[in-house]
C-alpha positions in Angstrom: 12.5 -10.1 4.9 10.3 -7.8 2.8 8.4 -10.1 0.0 7.5 -8.1 -2.8 3.4 -7.8 -3.3 3.9 -5.5 -6.3 4.9 -4.3 -8.8 5.3 -0.7 -10.5 6.2 -0.6 -13.9 5.7 2.4 -16.6 3.6 1.1 -18.4 2.0 2.1 -22.3 4.6 4.6 -23.0 5.8 2.6 -26.5 4.3 5.0 -29.3 0.6 4.4 -31.0 0.3 1.3 -33.4 -0.1 2.8 -36.9 -3.6 2.8 -38.0 -2.7 3.8 -41.4 -0.4 2.5 -44.3 2.6 1.3 -43.8 5.8 4.3 -43.6 2.6 6.6 -43.0 3.8 9.1 -40.8 2.5 8.3 -37.2 1.7 12.1 -35.9 0.9 15.2 -38.5 2.5 17.6 -35.9 5.1 18.5 -32.7 1.2 19.6 -31.1 0.3 15.5 -31.6 3.2 14.6 -29.8 3.0 16.5 -27.2 -0.8 15.3 -26.5 -0.1 12.3 -27.0 3.1 12.0 -24.8 0.9 14.4 -22.0 -2.2 11.6 -22.3 -0.1 8.9 -21.4 2.0 11.0 -18.3 -1.5 11.1 -17.1 -2.1 7.7 -17.4 1.0 6.5 -16.2 0.1 8.9 -13.2 -3.3 7.3 -12.5 -1.7 4.0 -11.9 0.9 5.2 -9.5 -2.0 6.8 -7.7 -4.3 3.4 -8.1 -1.1 1.2 -7.2 -0.3 3.8 -3.6 -4.0 4.3 -2.5 -3.7 0.1 -2.7 -0.8 0.4 -0.2 -1.9 3.0 1.6 -4.8 1.5 2.4 -3.1 -2.1 2.8 -1.4 0.0 5.8 -4.3 1.3 7.4 -5.5 -2.6 7.2 -2.1 -3.8 8.9 -2.2 -1.0 11.4 -5.8 -1.6 12.3 -4.8 -5.4 13.5 -1.9 -3.7 15.5 -3.8 -1.9 17.3 -6.6 -4.3 18.0 -3.8 -7.5 19.1 -2.0 -4.1 21.4 -5.0 -3.7 22.8 -5.8 -7.3 23.7 -2.1 -6.9 25.2 -3.2 -4.2 27.3 -5.7 -6.1 28.4 -4.3 -8.8 29.7 -1.3 -7.0 31.2 -3.7 -5.3 32.8 -5.7 -8.1 34.0 -2.3 -9.3 35.0 -1.5 -6.7 37.0 -4.8 -6.7 38.8 -4.6 -10.5 40.1 -1.1 -9.8 41.1 -2.4 -6.7 43.4 -4.6 -9.0 45.0 -1.8 -11.6 46.3 -0.3 -10.9 49.7 2.4 -12.0 50.0 1.9 -12.4 53.8 -0.8 -15.2 53.8 0.2 -17.4 51.4 2.3 -20.4 52.8 5.0 -21.9 51.8 5.5 -25.4 52.3 
């Protein structure tokens, strides 16, 4: 059963704090609204790509570890095969 190592959630999506007096409009034009939305979207994509990079880096490390363990097991099996090939059933006496 896999355990959660990281949680990916939307962040920084709320509207900005009002810089002016209470009741002042947050945006003066539709262009400001679009720019703000695009900036927030780009920030989300940057966070997502950073998280994906971490995940793929971790996967690469696990794959390298598995490769090393598999190579060690392969060497042990080759040594066992060579030792078994050296045995001669005619020369070994069974009591």
